[in-house]
A tleap script that builds the chain and sets N, CA, C and O, in Angstrom:
source leaprc.protein.ff14SB
mol = sequence {
  NMET PRO ALA GLU PHE ALA THR TRP SER ASP
  GLN THR PRO VAL ALA ALA GLY THR GLU ALA
  GLY GLY GLY ALA THR ILE ARG PRO GLY LEU
  ALA VAL ARG VAL ALA LEU HIE PRO ALA GLN
  HIE LEU LYS LEU ASP PRO ALA PRO LYS HIE
  THR GLY PRO HIE GLY GLY THR LEU THR LEU
  VAL ILE ALA GLN ALA GLY THR TYR ARG LEU
  ALA LEU GLY GLY PRO VAL TRP ILE ASP MET
  ILE ARG ASN ASN LYS ALA LEU ALA SER THR
  ALA HIE ALA HIE GLY PRO LYS CYS SER GLY
  ILE ARG LYS THR VAL THR PHE ASP LEU SER
  PRO GLY ASN TYR VAL VAL GLN LEU SER GLY
  SER ASP ALA ASP SER VAL SER LEU LEU ALA
  ALA LYS VAL CALA
}
set mol.1.N position { -52.467 -23.360 39.101 }
set mol.1.CA position { -51.162 -23.812 39.987 }
set mol.1.C position { -50.725 -24.742 38.952 }
set mol.1.O position { -51.649 -25.426 38.513 }
set mol.2.N position { -49.383 -25.002 38.348 }
set mol.2.CA position { -48.998 -25.596 37.340 }
set mol.2.C position { -48.976 -27.117 37.353 }
set mol.2.O position { -48.330 -27.604 38.282 }
set mol.3.N position { -49.751 -28.249 36.216 }
set mol.3.CA position { -49.895 -29.296 36.212 }
set mol.3.C position { -48.610 -30.130 37.108 }
set mol.3.O position { -48.814 -31.166 37.740 }
set mol.4.N position { -47.733 -29.675 37.043 }
set mol.4.CA position { -46.399 -30.534 37.854 }
set mol.4.C position { -46.594 -30.718 39.190 }
set mol.4.O position { -46.123 -31.726 39.715 }
set mol.5.N position { -47.524 -29.509 40.172 }
set mol.5.CA position { -47.393 -29.570 41.163 }
set mol.5.C position { -49.167 -29.613 41.673 }
set mol.5.O position { -49.512 -28.845 42.571 }
set mol.6.N position { -49.964 -30.335 41.177 }
set mol.6.CA position { -51.286 -30.541 40.983 }
set mol.6.C position { -51.166 -31.271 42.639 }
set mol.6.O position { -52.011 -30.766 43.378 }
set mol.7.N position { -50.362 -32.257 43.287 }
set mol.7.CA position { -50.591 -33.037 44.470 }
set mol.7.C position { -50.237 -31.927 45.657 }
set mol.7.O position { -50.336 -32.221 46.848 }
set mol.8.N position { -49.860 -30.766 45.246 }
set mol.8.CA position { -49.135 -29.782 46.815 }
set mol.8.C position { -50.164 -29.474 47.852 }
set mol.8.O position { -49.620 -29.134 48.903 }
set mol.9.N position { -51.573 -29.480 47.916 }
set mol.9.CA position { -52.235 -29.206 49.013 }
set mol.9.C position { -52.368 -30.571 49.446 }
set mol.9.O position { -52.403 -30.341 50.655 }
set mol.10.N position { -52.480 -31.961 49.348 }
set mol.10.CA position { -52.382 -32.804 50.030 }
set mol.10.C position { -51.346 -33.405 49.875 }
set mol.10.O position { -50.889 -33.818 48.809 }
set mol.11.N position { -50.453 -33.592 51.975 }
set mol.11.CA position { -49.095 -33.899 52.285 }
set mol.11.C position { -49.636 -33.957 52.855 }
set mol.11.O position { -50.662 -33.491 53.351 }
set mol.12.N position { -48.370 -35.202 52.921 }
set mol.12.CA position { -48.510 -36.443 53.979 }
set mol.12.C position { -47.064 -35.992 55.105 }
set mol.12.O position { -45.912 -35.687 54.796 }
set mol.13.N position { -47.702 -36.110 56.429 }
set mol.13.CA position { -46.279 -35.549 56.670 }
set mol.13.C position { -45.542 -36.536 57.349 }
set mol.13.O position { -46.037 -37.601 57.719 }
set mol.14.N position { -44.113 -36.136 57.559 }
set mol.14.CA position { -43.119 -37.003 57.072 }
set mol.14.C position { -42.153 -36.341 58.325 }
set mol.14.O position { -42.415 -35.184 58.654 }
set mol.15.N position { -41.072 -37.037 59.008 }
set mol.15.CA position { -40.183 -36.929 59.547 }
set mol.15.C position { -38.240 -36.780 59.195 }
set mol.15.O position { -37.464 -37.731 59.098 }
set mol.16.N position { -37.980 -35.657 59.102 }
set mol.16.CA position { -36.256 -35.424 58.083 }
set mol.16.C position { -36.325 -36.232 59.349 }
set mol.16.O position { -37.012 -36.537 60.324 }
set mol.17.N position { -34.807 -36.436 58.514 }
set mol.17.CA position { -33.803 -37.043 59.245 }
set mol.17.C position { -32.309 -35.810 60.014 }
set mol.17.O position { -32.246 -34.590 59.857 }
set mol.18.N position { -31.466 -36.570 60.685 }
set mol.18.CA position { -30.417 -35.538 61.180 }
set mol.18.C position { -29.330 -35.900 60.330 }
set mol.18.O position { -28.550 -34.956 60.208 }
set mol.19.N position { -28.926 -37.116 59.575 }
set mol.19.CA position { -28.024 -37.012 59.071 }
set mol.19.C position { -28.475 -37.490 57.558 }
set mol.19.O position { -29.676 -37.708 57.403 }
set mol.20.N position { -27.371 -37.711 56.152 }
set mol.20.CA position { -27.630 -39.134 54.949 }
set mol.20.C position { -27.981 -40.069 55.690 }
set mol.20.O position { -27.448 -40.590 56.669 }
set mol.21.N position { -29.089 -40.282 55.058 }
set mol.21.CA position { -29.797 -41.754 55.107 }
set mol.21.C position { -30.904 -41.714 56.234 }
set mol.21.O position { -31.715 -42.637 56.175 }
set mol.22.N position { -31.085 -40.714 57.342 }
set mol.22.CA position { -31.986 -40.557 58.223 }
set mol.22.C position { -33.299 -39.915 57.499 }
set mol.22.O position { -33.267 -39.123 56.558 }
set mol.23.N position { -34.166 -40.299 57.982 }
set mol.23.CA position { -35.398 -39.861 57.609 }
set mol.23.C position { -36.120 -40.316 56.458 }
set mol.23.O position { -35.661 -41.279 55.845 }
set mol.24.N position { -37.452 -39.632 55.969 }
set mol.24.CA position { -38.234 -40.686 55.299 }
set mol.24.C position { -37.992 -40.243 53.187 }
set mol.24.O position { -37.715 -39.272 52.484 }
set mol.25.N position { -38.222 -41.232 53.084 }
set mol.25.CA position { -38.238 -41.508 51.908 }
set mol.25.C position { -38.808 -41.234 51.036 }
set mol.25.O position { -39.832 -41.902 50.895 }
set mol.26.N position { -38.604 -40.425 50.232 }
set mol.26.CA position { -40.109 -39.333 49.379 }
set mol.26.C position { -39.707 -39.784 47.338 }
set mol.26.O position { -38.676 -40.027 46.711 }
set mol.27.N position { -40.573 -39.726 47.130 }
set mol.27.CA position { -40.552 -39.921 45.302 }
set mol.27.C position { -40.985 -38.927 44.597 }
set mol.27.O position { -41.566 -38.143 45.347 }
set mol.28.N position { -40.988 -38.543 43.424 }
set mol.28.CA position { -41.838 -37.346 42.829 }
set mol.28.C position { -43.147 -37.569 42.869 }
set mol.28.O position { -43.666 -38.675 42.718 }
set mol.29.N position { -43.687 -36.602 43.060 }
set mol.29.CA position { -44.918 -36.390 42.866 }
set mol.29.C position { -45.775 -36.753 44.358 }
set mol.29.O position { -46.990 -36.817 44.543 }
set mol.30.N position { -44.825 -36.925 45.161 }
set mol.30.CA position { -45.620 -36.700 46.669 }
set mol.30.C position { -45.342 -35.149 47.539 }
set mol.30.O position { -44.289 -34.513 47.601 }
set mol.31.N position { -46.133 -34.957 47.905 }
set mol.31.CA position { -46.361 -33.771 48.537 }
set mol.31.C position { -46.063 -34.581 50.196 }
set mol.31.O position { -46.524 -35.584 50.740 }
set mol.32.N position { -45.117 -33.597 50.559 }
set mol.32.CA position { -45.057 -33.394 52.014 }
set mol.32.C position { -45.073 -32.636 52.704 }
set mol.32.O position { -45.177 -31.489 52.267 }
set mol.33.N position { -44.946 -32.929 54.675 }
set mol.33.CA position { -45.188 -31.216 55.162 }
set mol.33.C position { -44.006 -32.209 56.145 }
set mol.33.O position { -44.415 -33.127 56.855 }
set mol.34.N position { -42.166 -31.764 56.017 }
set mol.34.CA position { -41.389 -32.521 56.851 }
set mol.34.C position { -41.536 -31.814 57.515 }
set mol.34.O position { -41.962 -30.680 57.297 }
set mol.35.N position { -41.006 -32.612 59.231 }
set mol.35.CA position { -40.921 -32.020 60.691 }
set mol.35.C position { -38.937 -32.048 60.350 }
set mol.35.O position { -38.222 -32.959 59.933 }
set mol.36.N position { -38.621 -30.659 60.751 }
set mol.36.CA position { -37.468 -30.583 60.595 }
set mol.36.C position { -36.593 -30.431 62.628 }
set mol.36.O position { -37.166 -29.816 63.528 }
set mol.37.N position { -35.467 -31.026 62.781 }
set mol.37.CA position { -35.385 -30.866 63.509 }
set mol.37.C position { -34.201 -29.362 64.084 }
set mol.37.O position { -33.705 -28.534 63.321 }
set mol.38.N position { -34.027 -29.421 65.602 }
set mol.38.CA position { -32.754 -28.121 65.900 }
set mol.38.C position { -31.722 -28.479 64.837 }
set mol.38.O position { -31.388 -29.498 64.233 }
set mol.39.N position { -31.394 -27.308 64.869 }
set mol.39.CA position { -30.247 -27.426 64.051 }
set mol.39.C position { -29.015 -28.137 64.700 }
set mol.39.O position { -28.214 -28.731 63.979 }
set mol.40.N position { -28.838 -28.075 66.219 }
set mol.40.CA position { -27.638 -28.478 66.867 }
set mol.40.C position { -27.512 -29.998 66.860 }
set mol.40.O position { -26.380 -30.482 66.885 }
set mol.41.N position { -28.706 -30.880 66.823 }
set mol.41.CA position { -28.695 -32.080 66.133 }
set mol.41.C position { -28.169 -32.520 64.656 }
set mol.41.O position { -28.042 -33.706 64.352 }
set mol.42.N position { -27.967 -31.782 64.048 }
set mol.42.CA position { -27.575 -32.301 62.637 }
set mol.42.C position { -26.511 -32.414 62.467 }
set mol.42.O position { -25.604 -31.875 63.101 }
set mol.43.N position { -26.417 -33.255 61.433 }
set mol.43.CA position { -24.685 -33.897 61.242 }
set mol.43.C position { -24.617 -33.822 59.793 }
set mol.43.O position { -24.715 -34.915 59.236 }
set mol.44.N position { -24.491 -32.929 59.131 }
set mol.44.CA position { -24.766 -32.816 57.761 }
set mol.44.C position { -23.907 -32.841 57.196 }
set mol.44.O position { -23.269 -31.840 57.523 }
set mol.45.N position { -23.179 -33.585 56.187 }
set mol.45.CA position { -22.121 -33.857 55.326 }
set mol.45.C position { -22.052 -34.123 53.547 }
set mol.45.O position { -21.965 -35.244 53.045 }
set mol.46.N position { -22.108 -32.952 52.840 }
set mol.46.CA position { -20.894 -31.622 53.423 }
set mol.46.C position { -21.807 -30.766 53.990 }
set mol.46.O position { -22.979 -30.667 53.627 }
set mol.47.N position { -21.184 -30.029 55.048 }
set mol.47.CA position { -21.698 -28.661 55.706 }
set mol.47.C position { -22.528 -27.553 54.533 }
set mol.47.O position { -21.994 -27.236 53.470 }
set mol.48.N position { -23.555 -27.186 54.851 }
set mol.48.CA position { -24.452 -26.394 54.415 }
set mol.48.C position { -23.921 -25.342 54.162 }
set mol.48.O position { -22.943 -25.191 54.893 }
set mol.49.N position { -24.123 -24.240 53.252 }
set mol.49.CA position { -23.840 -22.772 53.156 }
set mol.49.C position { -24.125 -22.526 54.136 }
set mol.49.O position { -23.384 -21.962 54.941 }
set mol.50.N position { -25.772 -23.026 54.441 }
set mol.50.CA position { -26.723 -21.902 55.730 }
set mol.50.C position { -27.241 -22.121 56.396 }
set mol.50.O position { -28.344 -22.482 55.986 }
set mol.51.N position { -27.134 -22.148 57.527 }
set mol.51.CA position { -27.109 -22.817 58.515 }
set mol.51.C position { -28.157 -21.871 59.589 }
set mol.51.O position { -27.817 -20.689 59.653 }
set mol.52.N position { -29.291 -22.229 60.369 }
set mol.52.CA position { -30.459 -21.636 61.138 }
set mol.52.C position { -30.621 -22.709 61.772 }
set mol.52.O position { -30.054 -23.790 61.612 }
set mol.53.N position { -31.968 -22.188 63.025 }
set mol.53.CA position { -32.641 -23.036 63.632 }
set mol.53.C position { -32.623 -24.743 63.542 }
set mol.53.O position { -32.264 -25.617 64.331 }
set mol.54.N position { -33.213 -24.758 62.132 }
set mol.54.CA position { -33.867 -26.247 61.447 }
set mol.54.C position { -33.707 -26.437 60.605 }
set mol.54.O position { -33.949 -25.747 59.614 }
set mol.55.N position { -33.238 -27.446 60.672 }
set mol.55.CA position { -32.953 -28.562 59.251 }
set mol.55.C position { -33.182 -29.869 59.286 }
set mol.55.O position { -33.664 -30.286 60.339 }
set mol.56.N position { -32.943 -30.759 58.304 }
set mol.56.CA position { -32.866 -32.334 57.974 }
set mol.56.C position { -32.878 -32.729 56.630 }
set mol.56.O position { -32.984 -31.896 55.730 }
set mol.57.N position { -32.752 -34.245 56.367 }
set mol.57.CA position { -32.183 -34.685 55.908 }
set mol.57.C position { -33.180 -36.034 55.148 }
set mol.57.O position { -33.140 -37.084 55.789 }
set mol.58.N position { -34.136 -36.051 53.716 }
set mol.58.CA position { -34.495 -36.894 53.223 }
set mol.58.C position { -34.224 -37.523 52.459 }
set mol.58.O position { -33.493 -36.887 51.699 }
set mol.59.N position { -34.417 -38.877 51.999 }
set mol.59.CA position { -34.118 -39.648 50.855 }
set mol.59.C position { -34.598 -39.382 49.613 }
set mol.59.O position { -35.771 -39.754 49.586 }
set mol.60.N position { -34.200 -38.831 48.374 }
set mol.60.CA position { -35.368 -38.886 46.925 }
set mol.60.C position { -34.740 -39.617 46.462 }
set mol.60.O position { -33.520 -39.704 46.323 }
set mol.61.N position { -36.154 -40.657 45.970 }
set mol.61.CA position { -36.016 -42.283 45.040 }
set mol.61.C position { -35.983 -41.897 43.671 }
set mol.61.O position { -37.137 -41.718 43.281 }
set mol.62.N position { -34.748 -41.601 42.367 }
set mol.62.CA position { -35.273 -41.204 41.619 }
set mol.62.C position { -35.322 -42.295 40.705 }
set mol.62.O position { -34.295 -42.974 40.737 }
set mol.63.N position { -36.374 -42.757 39.732 }
set mol.63.CA position { -36.647 -43.961 39.008 }
set mol.63.C position { -35.630 -43.451 36.997 }
set mol.63.O position { -34.685 -43.846 36.314 }
set mol.64.N position { -36.816 -42.306 36.968 }
set mol.64.CA position { -35.850 -41.882 35.422 }
set mol.64.C position { -35.253 -40.976 35.383 }
set mol.64.O position { -35.969 -39.976 35.334 }
set mol.65.N position { -33.934 -40.719 35.375 }
set mol.65.CA position { -33.424 -39.539 34.416 }
set mol.65.C position { -34.482 -37.836 33.929 }
set mol.65.O position { -35.678 -37.784 33.643 }
set mol.66.N position { -33.752 -36.994 33.981 }
set mol.66.CA position { -34.410 -36.086 33.670 }
set mol.66.C position { -34.447 -35.017 34.919 }
set mol.66.O position { -33.745 -34.949 35.928 }
set mol.67.N position { -35.461 -34.267 34.488 }
set mol.67.CA position { -34.901 -32.749 34.951 }
set mol.67.C position { -36.181 -32.718 36.397 }
set mol.67.O position { -37.389 -32.883 36.226 }
set mol.68.N position { -35.622 -32.510 37.522 }
set mol.68.CA position { -36.470 -32.342 38.369 }
set mol.68.C position { -37.344 -30.845 39.352 }
set mol.68.O position { -36.550 -29.973 39.708 }
set mol.69.N position { -38.285 -30.698 39.590 }
set mol.69.CA position { -38.104 -28.955 40.086 }
set mol.69.C position { -38.554 -29.674 42.316 }
set mol.69.O position { -39.406 -30.376 42.860 }
set mol.70.N position { -37.571 -29.037 42.656 }
set mol.70.CA position { -38.245 -29.602 44.248 }
set mol.70.C position { -39.412 -27.872 44.690 }
set mol.70.O position { -38.857 -26.775 44.752 }
set mol.71.N position { -40.342 -27.966 44.833 }
set mol.71.CA position { -40.944 -26.963 45.738 }
set mol.71.C position { -40.989 -26.801 46.741 }
set mol.71.O position { -41.196 -27.649 47.610 }
set mol.72.N position { -40.751 -25.322 46.916 }
set mol.72.CA position { -40.878 -26.004 48.784 }
set mol.72.C position { -41.622 -24.235 49.771 }
set mol.72.O position { -41.384 -23.075 49.434 }
set mol.73.N position { -42.131 -24.513 50.465 }
set mol.73.CA position { -43.174 -24.190 50.885 }
set mol.73.C position { -43.268 -22.746 52.280 }
set mol.73.O position { -44.179 -22.176 52.880 }
set mol.74.N position { -41.705 -22.673 52.264 }
set mol.74.CA position { -41.243 -21.752 53.213 }
set mol.74.C position { -39.614 -21.462 53.376 }
set mol.74.O position { -38.861 -22.301 52.881 }
set mol.75.N position { -38.947 -20.126 54.156 }
set mol.75.CA position { -37.432 -20.054 53.560 }
set mol.75.C position { -37.017 -21.055 54.376 }
set mol.75.O position { -37.228 -21.238 55.575 }
set mol.76.N position { -36.388 -21.692 53.564 }
set mol.76.CA position { -35.267 -23.009 54.037 }
set mol.76.C position { -34.459 -23.201 52.564 }
set mol.76.O position { -34.877 -23.216 51.406 }
set mol.77.N position { -32.976 -23.356 53.203 }
set mol.77.CA position { -32.214 -23.929 52.182 }
set mol.77.C position { -32.050 -25.201 51.657 }
set mol.77.O position { -32.145 -25.928 52.647 }
set mol.78.N position { -31.828 -26.016 50.529 }
set mol.78.CA position { -32.029 -26.996 50.064 }
set mol.78.C position { -30.682 -27.364 49.156 }
set mol.78.O position { -30.313 -26.663 48.213 }
set mol.79.N position { -30.094 -28.421 49.536 }
set mol.79.CA position { -28.683 -29.024 48.550 }
set mol.79.C position { -29.192 -30.403 48.198 }
set mol.79.O position { -29.629 -31.166 49.060 }
set mol.80.N position { -29.152 -30.587 47.418 }
set mol.80.CA position { -28.930 -32.275 47.036 }
set mol.80.C position { -27.996 -32.784 46.515 }
set mol.80.O position { -27.227 -32.167 45.778 }
set mol.81.N position { -27.870 -34.254 46.864 }
set mol.81.CA position { -26.612 -34.686 47.427 }
set mol.81.C position { -26.466 -35.226 46.846 }
set mol.81.O position { -27.518 -35.439 46.242 }
set mol.82.N position { -25.207 -36.110 46.240 }
set mol.82.CA position { -24.817 -37.420 45.657 }
set mol.82.C position { -23.616 -37.885 46.034 }
set mol.82.O position { -22.600 -37.280 45.691 }
set mol.83.N position { -23.551 -39.120 46.856 }
set mol.83.CA position { -22.080 -39.622 46.577 }
set mol.83.C position { -21.063 -38.343 47.705 }
set mol.83.O position { -19.864 -38.115 47.869 }
set mol.84.N position { -22.098 -37.893 48.151 }
set mol.84.CA position { -21.154 -37.078 49.722 }
set mol.84.C position { -20.900 -35.661 48.772 }
set mol.84.O position { -19.877 -35.023 49.021 }
set mol.85.N position { -21.839 -35.150 47.663 }
set mol.85.CA position { -20.780 -33.871 46.708 }
set mol.85.C position { -22.699 -33.591 46.859 }
set mol.85.O position { -23.638 -34.374 47.002 }
set mol.86.N position { -22.621 -32.354 46.760 }
set mol.86.CA position { -23.392 -31.494 46.359 }
set mol.86.C position { -23.763 -30.812 44.788 }
set mol.86.O position { -23.074 -30.390 43.859 }
set mol.87.N position { -25.048 -30.937 45.011 }
set mol.87.CA position { -25.052 -31.257 43.284 }
set mol.87.C position { -25.530 -29.756 42.545 }
set mol.87.O position { -26.740 -29.578 42.684 }
set mol.88.N position { -24.827 -28.636 41.784 }
set mol.88.CA position { -25.672 -27.987 41.373 }
set mol.88.C position { -26.947 -27.501 40.625 }
set mol.88.O position { -27.333 -28.072 39.604 }
set mol.89.N position { -27.677 -26.286 41.234 }
set mol.89.CA position { -28.983 -26.673 40.245 }
set mol.89.C position { -29.082 -25.500 39.135 }
set mol.89.O position { -28.611 -24.363 39.097 }
set mol.90.N position { -29.873 -26.230 38.269 }
set mol.90.CA position { -29.919 -25.313 36.802 }
set mol.90.C position { -30.956 -24.136 36.983 }
set mol.90.O position { -31.258 -23.429 36.021 }
set mol.91.N position { -31.525 -23.934 38.310 }
set mol.91.CA position { -32.729 -22.855 38.055 }
set mol.91.C position { -33.120 -22.666 39.722 }
set mol.91.O position { -33.042 -23.361 40.736 }
set mol.92.N position { -33.643 -21.135 39.321 }
set mol.92.CA position { -34.169 -21.343 40.721 }
set mol.92.C position { -35.523 -20.311 40.224 }
set mol.92.O position { -35.380 -19.547 39.270 }
set mol.93.N position { -36.746 -20.391 40.942 }
set mol.93.CA position { -37.717 -19.686 41.209 }
set mol.93.C position { -38.425 -19.223 42.055 }
set mol.93.O position { -38.474 -19.893 43.086 }
set mol.94.N position { -39.144 -18.112 42.028 }
set mol.94.CA position { -40.123 -18.133 43.230 }
set mol.94.C position { -41.710 -18.562 42.337 }
set mol.94.O position { -42.217 -18.068 41.330 }
set mol.95.N position { -42.059 -19.455 43.055 }
set mol.95.CA position { -43.711 -20.557 43.368 }
set mol.95.C position { -44.456 -19.267 42.625 }
set mol.95.O position { -44.140 -18.091 42.443 }
set mol.96.N position { -45.661 -20.125 42.273 }
set mol.96.CA position { -46.828 -19.383 41.664 }
set mol.96.C position { -47.313 -18.476 42.582 }
set mol.96.O position { -47.172 -18.875 43.738 }
set mol.97.N position { -47.974 -17.108 42.441 }
set mol.97.CA position { -48.795 -16.528 43.598 }
set mol.97.C position { -49.674 -16.911 43.985 }
set mol.97.O position { -50.521 -16.953 43.093 }
set mol.98.N position { -50.242 -17.467 45.436 }
set mol.98.CA position { -50.986 -17.741 45.654 }
set mol.98.C position { -51.435 -19.219 46.564 }
set mol.98.O position { -52.257 -19.615 47.390 }
set mol.99.N position { -50.422 -19.617 45.868 }
set mol.99.CA position { -50.291 -21.187 45.693 }
set mol.99.C position { -49.924 -21.691 47.371 }
set mol.99.O position { -50.559 -22.453 48.101 }
set mol.100.N position { -48.571 -20.888 47.641 }
set mol.100.CA position { -48.413 -22.128 49.302 }
set mol.100.C position { -46.737 -21.881 48.859 }
set mol.100.O position { -45.883 -21.492 49.655 }
set mol.101.N position { -46.461 -22.238 47.238 }
set mol.101.CA position { -44.836 -22.547 47.161 }
set mol.101.C position { -44.068 -21.315 47.260 }
set mol.101.O position { -44.322 -20.385 46.494 }
set mol.102.N position { -43.302 -21.241 47.993 }
set mol.102.CA position { -42.037 -19.750 47.848 }
set mol.102.C position { -41.151 -19.986 46.987 }
set mol.102.O position { -40.702 -18.973 46.451 }
set mol.103.N position { -40.580 -21.296 46.536 }
set mol.103.CA position { -39.837 -21.251 45.641 }
set mol.103.C position { -39.724 -22.308 45.069 }
set mol.103.O position { -40.380 -23.237 45.539 }
set mol.104.N position { -38.773 -22.606 43.726 }
set mol.104.CA position { -38.252 -23.863 43.110 }
set mol.104.C position { -37.014 -23.898 42.839 }
set mol.104.O position { -36.439 -22.877 42.462 }
set mol.105.N position { -36.450 -24.933 42.964 }
set mol.105.CA position { -35.173 -25.310 42.769 }
set mol.105.C position { -35.239 -26.871 41.629 }
set mol.105.O position { -35.817 -27.958 41.608 }
set mol.106.N position { -34.314 -26.153 40.859 }
set mol.106.CA position { -34.408 -26.877 39.907 }
set mol.106.C position { -32.709 -27.931 39.642 }
set mol.106.O position { -31.546 -27.541 39.538 }
set mol.107.N position { -33.332 -29.375 39.612 }
set mol.107.CA position { -31.746 -30.144 38.861 }
set mol.107.C position { -31.857 -30.799 38.050 }
set mol.107.O position { -33.026 -31.024 37.734 }
set mol.108.N position { -30.554 -31.620 37.081 }
set mol.108.CA position { -30.966 -32.542 36.250 }
set mol.108.C position { -30.518 -34.034 36.815 }
set mol.108.O position { -29.374 -34.400 36.548 }
set mol.109.N position { -31.275 -34.803 37.494 }
set mol.109.CA position { -30.722 -36.406 38.129 }
set mol.109.C position { -31.130 -37.163 37.421 }
set mol.109.O position { -32.161 -37.113 36.751 }
set mol.110.N position { -30.183 -38.130 37.510 }
set mol.110.CA position { -30.292 -39.598 36.847 }
set mol.110.C position { -30.613 -40.593 37.751 }
set mol.110.O position { -30.283 -40.158 38.854 }
set mol.111.N position { -31.154 -41.868 37.881 }
set mol.111.CA position { -31.610 -42.641 38.707 }
set mol.111.C position { -30.854 -43.094 39.484 }
set mol.111.O position { -29.728 -43.495 39.190 }
set mol.112.N position { -31.381 -43.105 40.673 }
set mol.112.CA position { -31.023 -43.467 41.906 }
set mol.112.C position { -31.412 -42.803 43.299 }
set mol.112.O position { -32.451 -42.147 43.367 }
set mol.113.N position { -30.786 -42.925 44.149 }
set mol.113.CA position { -31.061 -42.107 45.560 }
set mol.113.C position { -30.359 -40.952 46.102 }
set mol.113.O position { -29.348 -41.190 46.762 }
set mol.114.N position { -30.704 -39.789 45.944 }
set mol.114.CA position { -29.943 -38.408 46.416 }
set mol.114.C position { -30.445 -37.977 47.913 }
set mol.114.O position { -31.648 -37.958 48.176 }
set mol.115.N position { -29.506 -37.653 48.819 }
set mol.115.CA position { -30.353 -36.698 50.010 }
set mol.115.C position { -30.706 -35.350 49.983 }
set mol.115.O position { -29.862 -34.455 50.019 }
set mol.116.N position { -32.208 -35.108 49.906 }
set mol.116.CA position { -32.018 -34.061 49.881 }
set mol.116.C position { -31.845 -33.033 51.983 }
set mol.116.O position { -32.341 -33.180 53.100 }
set mol.117.N position { -30.996 -32.259 51.404 }
set mol.117.CA position { -30.750 -31.684 52.603 }
set mol.117.C position { -30.881 -30.213 53.488 }
set mol.117.O position { -29.940 -29.421 53.438 }
set mol.118.N position { -31.724 -29.997 54.046 }
set mol.118.CA position { -32.084 -28.914 53.999 }
set mol.118.C position { -31.721 -28.191 55.374 }
set mol.118.O position { -31.220 -28.810 56.312 }
set mol.119.N position { -32.044 -26.700 55.420 }
set mol.119.CA position { -30.862 -26.521 56.529 }
set mol.119.C position { -31.401 -24.765 56.819 }
set mol.119.O position { -32.134 -24.199 56.008 }
set mol.120.N position { -31.092 -24.348 57.592 }
set mol.120.CA position { -31.486 -22.909 57.723 }
set mol.120.C position { -33.042 -21.939 57.675 }
set mol.120.O position { -33.351 -20.868 57.155 }
set mol.121.N position { -33.925 -23.180 58.689 }
set mol.121.CA position { -35.228 -22.813 58.359 }
set mol.121.C position { -35.381 -22.354 59.751 }
set mol.121.O position { -35.072 -22.953 60.781 }
set mol.122.N position { -35.944 -21.113 59.595 }
set mol.122.CA position { -36.827 -21.023 60.786 }
set mol.122.C position { -38.111 -21.124 61.759 }
set mol.122.O position { -38.434 -20.713 62.873 }
set mol.123.N position { -38.704 -21.957 60.640 }
set mol.123.CA position { -39.461 -22.696 61.079 }
set mol.123.C position { -39.716 -23.922 61.861 }
set mol.123.O position { -40.244 -23.309 62.788 }
set mol.124.N position { -39.755 -24.758 62.124 }
set mol.124.CA position { -39.910 -26.290 62.471 }
set mol.124.C position { -40.680 -27.572 61.381 }
set mol.124.O position { -40.588 -28.797 61.314 }
set mol.125.N position { -41.368 -26.621 60.704 }
set mol.125.CA position { -41.560 -27.631 59.438 }
set mol.125.C position { -41.612 -27.160 58.027 }
set mol.125.O position { -41.659 -25.943 57.851 }
set mol.126.N position { -41.611 -28.106 56.803 }
set mol.126.CA position { -41.541 -26.998 55.931 }
set mol.126.C position { -41.871 -27.764 54.792 }
set mol.126.O position { -41.126 -28.720 54.576 }
set mol.127.N position { -43.021 -27.535 53.835 }
set mol.127.CA position { -43.733 -28.017 52.754 }
set mol.127.C position { -42.584 -28.473 51.681 }
set mol.127.O position { -41.618 -27.710 51.646 }
set mol.128.N position { -42.547 -29.419 50.942 }
set mol.128.CA position { -41.496 -30.048 49.844 }
set mol.128.C position { -42.846 -31.464 49.033 }
set mol.128.O position { -43.770 -32.218 49.335 }
set mol.129.N position { -41.755 -30.853 47.569 }
set mol.129.CA position { -42.391 -31.822 46.742 }
set mol.129.C position { -41.662 -31.701 45.791 }
set mol.129.O position { -41.220 -30.584 45.522 }
set mol.130.N position { -41.370 -32.696 45.102 }
set mol.130.CA position { -40.600 -33.000 44.039 }
set mol.130.C position { -41.276 -33.030 42.694 }
set mol.130.O position { -42.413 -33.497 42.751 }
set mol.131.N position { -40.826 -32.611 41.357 }
set mol.131.CA position { -41.749 -33.110 40.238 }
set mol.131.C position { -41.234 -33.246 39.430 }
set mol.131.O position { -40.459 -32.291 39.362 }
set mol.132.N position { -41.044 -34.109 38.329 }
set mol.132.CA position { -40.433 -34.290 37.249 }
set mol.132.C position { -41.436 -33.250 36.153 }
set mol.132.O position { -42.653 -33.322 35.985 }
set mol.133.N position { -40.378 -32.228 35.460 }
set mol.133.CA position { -40.704 -32.016 34.479 }
set mol.133.C position { -40.220 -31.198 33.177 }
set mol.133.O position { -40.388 -30.101 32.643 }
set mol.134.N position { -39.275 -32.813 32.933 }
set mol.134.CA position { -38.813 -32.946 31.470 }
set mol.134.C position { -37.807 -34.165 31.647 }
set mol.134.O position { -37.196 -34.607 30.674 }
savepdb mol mol.pdb
quit
């Protein structure tokens, strides 16, 4: 397991919100197991490209500018939102074999609060970890 994902197996249960500003507040280095909501209860803005049975929102607090990698434990779409605009990711990859990490998505982030918008999940929960990698 890469060092930036060392806390992956120690996941804290949290609840997603149904719209921006709702749901748990998370920080880099904290692995969470996110309880998602049925899609019909979501008010996601901007609208995600992919919808599905479950989704939700979290607030990610970034203290230091840098490159951050979000690890996801299941098939779910992720958008990073700031000022009501989706940010472009800089990379996507599969997770390390046998780690429980399905995929990673990388973003360049400056200090501030971001909405992590999750959508299109068949499952009603998903594991997530944000890690500073550069």
